[in-house]
N, C-alpha and C positions, 0 to 999 in steps of 0.2 A: 151528776149527784148530789145530793147533799148527806150528811150523815150527823145525828143528834144524839152527843152522849152523856152519862149519866155518870157523876162520880160514885155512884153507891157501885159495889162490884156487884151486888147481888139483885142488881133490880137490870132488867134488858134497856140497850139501848136501839136504834133504828136505824137505819140508811135507807134515803127517801131515792126512790127508784123512777122510771121513766112509767107513766102513767097511771100517777099514783100509788104505785106500790110500797112497800116497806119491807125490809130484809129484817128482822130482830137480829141483834147479835149479841157476846160478852166477847169482851178484849180485854188480853191483859197485855200490858207494855213490858218490853226486856229486849232482850240483845236478840241477836241475828245468828242463823236464822230461824227465824219465824217459824212454828206449828200452825198447821190449818185444817180443823178435823172437819171432814166431809160425812152429813151423816145417810142413814140409808132411806129405803123407800119407807113415806107411810112415819119415820122417826123423826126427833127432834132434839136439839142440843143438850136437854137435861139428861141423857141416857148416861148409862154408865160409865161407858169408854171416855166418852165426849169430859164428863166432869174430873174421871181419873189423869185423861192427858193435859187436863188442868191445875190440877195439883201436880203433876209431873212438871210443867211449865215452871208454875210458881218457884216451884222448890230449887229449881235451877237459875231461875232468873230470866227465863226463855219468853219471848213473848208469844202471845197463843191467842189464836180466834176460833170461836166454835159461834156456827148462825144457822138459822133455819130457810129450809127455800122458802118458798112462794108456796101458802096453801098446807103450810107444815107448821107446828109450833105457836111459839108467837107473831110469826109472822103474816102478812095479808093475804089475802086470797081465799081461794077453795081450791081443796086439793083433786077434786077433777077435774078443775081447768088446766092443769099444769102437766108437763111434758119434759120428757129429755133436755130437750133443746131450751127450754127456758130454764129448768132447774141449773142447769150448766150455763147460763146468762147471769144467774144471780151469783152463780160459786165467782164465776171470771170478776163481777163486779165487788163482790166483797175482797176479792185479792185486792184488787186493783185499788180501793178506795180508803183501806183497814187495814193492809200490811205495809208492810216497806222493804224495799231488796228480796231476794232472794227467799223460799218459805219451802217447809218439806210440807208436802200435804198428804194426811193420811185418810186414807176416804175406806168407808165400813159400806160393803156390800155395795147398792147403788151408787155409793159414796164415792167407789173403787172405777164406775164408769166413767161419772163427775169429775172427779179428779184426774183424768187420763186426758179429757175433751179441756179440759183448762192448760194443763199442762200442754197438749199439743197449740193452742190456741195463744197462751203466752212464754212460753221456755226458758225466756230469760228472768222471769220469776219463780223460776224452780230447781230448790235445791235437790231435793230427793222426792221420791214416791214411797210411802206403803200402804200396800192395799190389805184389809181384814175381809177375807173371803171375799173379794173384788169383781162384782157380776155386771161387766161390758157386756153387752150386747142380750141381756137377762130378756126383756119384752119380748124380742123375737125367738132364740135359743133358748130359756128357761120358762118362758109364760107360755108365748102361740104357739111353740112346739109340740107341748102338754094338750094346749086345749083339746075338747071334745070338739066334733065339727058340730054340736049344735050349741055350746060356749062359741065359737068363733061365729056363727053365723048372727048369734042375740047382741056378740058386740058391734058386727059390721051394718046388722038391720036397725038395732035400737039405738047406738053410740055407747055402751057400756054393759059390762057383767058385773056381779060382787063376788067375790071370792073369800071364802071363807078365811080368816087370819089364825096363822098359830099364837101370835102374840098381843092381840087385841079382840074384845068384845066387838068391836064393830069391823064389817069386814072390808076387805081392800076394794077398790073403786079401780076398775080396771076399763078403761075407754078405748075407742078407737082412735081418739088423739092421740095419746099415748103409744099405741101399737105402731101406729104412722107415724109419728113421729121418729118414735126408737129408732123406724127403717130408715131414718134422714142420716142417723147417728153412729153406726156401727162403726165397729173398730176389727172385730178380728176375723174379717173376710183380707184383708192386706196386712203385709208388716206396719209395727205402728211404728213411726220415725221418731221415738225418744233414745235421748243416750243421757241423760242420768239416770244415777241409781236408783232401781228399784228391791223394795223388798215385800213379799207377798208371804201372808199368815193366813193358814188353812185348815180347817178342821176336816178329820177325815170322816166325821159323821154328821158334817152337814147333811141337812136333807134337803136345802133350797139351792144351794149353791153347791152342786157338787165337788167332791177335788179336784177332778181331770178337767174342769173349767181355769181352773187356777196353772195347769201346767199349759192348755189352752194361749194365755195369755201368753206366757212366760214366753211361749216356742213364736209368738208375733213380735214379742217388744223387739228392736232393733238395737237398744242399749245391750256391753257385754257384761256390766253389772248388774246381773238380776240372782237375786237370791229365792227359793220357795221353801217356806218352811211348815210340813206339815205334822201337823198335832193329831194322835191317836186319842181318840176319843172327844176330839173337839167339836165342838156344836156350830152353828152358824154363827151365833152371837159373842163367841170366843171373849165372855166379857166376867170368866169365871177367876178369882187370884191372880191362879199361876199365866192365866191368858195375858191380863194387864200386867204381869212383871214381866210377860218374853215380849209386848209390847214395849214395855218400858226399857226394857237392854234392847231392844231392835233399835229406838232411839235413839241412846246411849254410843250407840258404835254410830253410826248415822252421825250426830253430832259433833262427837270427837274428830272426824276428818276435815271439818270445816272450823 
């Protein structure tokens, strides 16, 4: 893998990956442990939380990385060709090539699943995990389980279903590949053998990832250092000013330990 960097901080750099894929990223040099933001399903690295974390890292002089999975944002590829396994590979490639030493991975929604898969694959590179409405196994437990028989049939027979989104005018494209690949990456059926500190921030009014899901993840993690913060009135995004302050305080406390 090769990388091209642009000295202008407001411009995108790219990490070259196999099959001519390119992962778009922004990176800040700084002290460790670095912070890596992993975005959610169909989101990109220009969202409120990603930019707030970058500002937080810049103020502290902390290393920071945000990037787009393939088929997201400025990266190459089509969204409908993606899968949990592919996006986890993107995350592992970005962490390996673009960071040094242990990192604090911050995963939002689907990014919470991706951060867990990355941490399991490269535990020596992970100092701690922070999940914002983390959604491991969401393709099976939160999508497939909630689909009608008609939608399930459409996905299996035609290969895709377009689900309206609360966050965009464009519907989500839910593919058979996404569902079947998700089943190869399920985590909540067994104990999750991670020992690093884990912090989970979860809104009680989250309509996409119910708060019970956060408790299920907490129970599955083998780490003895897991804290779950339930936010009364909090939605799925947790991107209001108070939410961003809470995220910053969570990271401050973790960074103090290193």
